[in-house]
C-alpha positions in Angstrom: 24.4 222.8 159.4 21.1 224.0 157.8 19.0 223.6 160.9 16.4 226.4 161.2 16.8 227.5 157.5 13.5 228.4 155.8 14.8 227.3 152.4 15.9 223.8 151.3 19.6 223.2 151.8 20.1 222.8 148.0 18.9 226.4 147.5 21.3 227.8 150.1 24.2 225.8 148.8 23.5 226.7 145.2 23.2 230.4 146.1 26.5 230.4 148.0 28.2 228.6 145.2 27.1 231.3 142.7 28.6 233.9 144.9 31.9 232.1 145.5 32.4 230.6 142.0 31.3 233.5 139.8 31.8 236.6 142.0 28.3 237.8 141.3 26.7 240.4 143.5 24.0 239.5 146.0 21.4 241.4 143.9 22.5 239.6 140.7 22.1 236.2 142.5 18.7 237.4 143.9 17.6 238.1 140.3 18.9 234.7 139.0 17.0 232.9 141.8 13.9 234.9 141.1 14.1 233.8 137.4 14.2 230.2 138.7 11.0 230.8 140.8 12.8 231.2 144.2 12.2 234.4 146.0 15.1 235.1 148.3 16.3 238.6 149.4 19.8 239.8 148.9 20.3 240.2 152.6 19.4 236.6 153.2 22.1 235.7 150.6 24.6 237.8 152.5 23.8 236.0 155.7 24.1 232.6 154.0 27.5 233.6 152.5 28.8 234.8 155.9 27.5 231.6 157.7 28.2 228.8 155.1 31.2 230.0 153.1 33.8 229.4 155.9 32.2 225.9 156.6 32.3 225.0 152.9 35.9 226.2 152.5 37.0 224.2 155.6 35.3 221.0 154.2 36.8 221.6 150.8 40.4 221.8 152.2 40.1 218.5 153.9 
């Protein structure tokens, strides 16, 4: 699922979880991650949400 990702899978999952659980904007999540020492652009977060959110939702419904 995370093949070809430049970030560890934990970072991508945590970032998508912030977006889904707390309804934060991509720029707010970008700022939170920057405070944690992880530099990720808001457009990358958008791509992760579009790619991983449907997969996570499908797995959660099982």
